[in-house]
C-alpha positions as CSV (number, residue, x, y, z in Angstrom):
1,M,-53.0,-22.8,-12.3
2,M,-50.0,-24.1,-10.2
3,A,-52.5,-25.5,-7.7
4,L,-53.9,-27.7,-10.4
5,V,-50.7,-29.5,-11.1
6,T,-49.1,-29.7,-7.6
7,W,-49.7,-33.4,-7.5
8,Q,-47.5,-34.1,-10.5
9,R,-43.8,-35.2,-9.8
10,A,-41.3,-32.4,-10.0
11,V,-38.7,-34.8,-11.7
12,K,-40.0,-36.2,-15.0
13,S,-39.0,-39.4,-16.6
14,P,-37.8,-39.4,-20.2
15,R,-41.2,-40.9,-21.2
16,E,-43.2,-38.3,-19.4
17,I,-41.1,-35.6,-21.2
18,E,-41.8,-37.2,-24.5
19,Y,-45.5,-37.4,-23.8
20,M,-45.5,-33.8,-22.8
21,R,-43.8,-32.7,-26.1
22,M,-46.4,-34.8,-28.0
23,V,-49.2,-33.0,-26.2
24,E,-47.6,-29.6,-26.9
25,K,-47.5,-30.4,-30.7
26,M,-51.1,-31.5,-30.7
27,Y,-52.2,-28.3,-29.0
28,A,-50.2,-26.2,-31.4
29,H,-51.9,-28.0,-34.3
30,I,-55.3,-27.3,-32.7
31,V,-54.6,-23.6,-32.1
32,E,-53.5,-23.3,-35.8
33,R,-56.8,-24.7,-37.1
34,I,-59.6,-23.9,-34.6
35,E,-62.1,-21.1,-35.4
36,P,-64.9,-19.5,-33.3
37,G,-68.0,-21.7,-33.4
38,M,-66.1,-24.7,-34.8
39,R,-67.4,-28.0,-33.6
40,K,-65.2,-30.7,-32.2
41,R,-66.2,-33.0,-35.0
42,A,-64.8,-30.7,-37.6
43,L,-61.6,-30.2,-35.7
44,S,-61.1,-33.9,-35.2
45,G,-61.7,-34.4,-38.9
46,H,-58.7,-32.2,-39.5
47,R,-56.8,-34.6,-37.2
48,E,-58.0,-37.7,-38.9
49,H,-57.0,-36.3,-42.3
50,R,-53.6,-35.3,-41.1
51,S,-52.9,-38.7,-39.5
52,H,-53.8,-40.5,-42.8
53,S,-51.8,-38.3,-45.1
54,Q,-48.6,-38.8,-43.2
């Protein structure tokens, strides 16, 4: 896996770190809801519902 990200800068800016944390939260949300055989559309529906309810 390390070879895939060797092009990224070793020192991250505050904005890059903020984006990385946002992505981490999004993936955690996906992992909590995804089920075997689930379609992307159903999963994105969870995301849309969540964004409108906040």
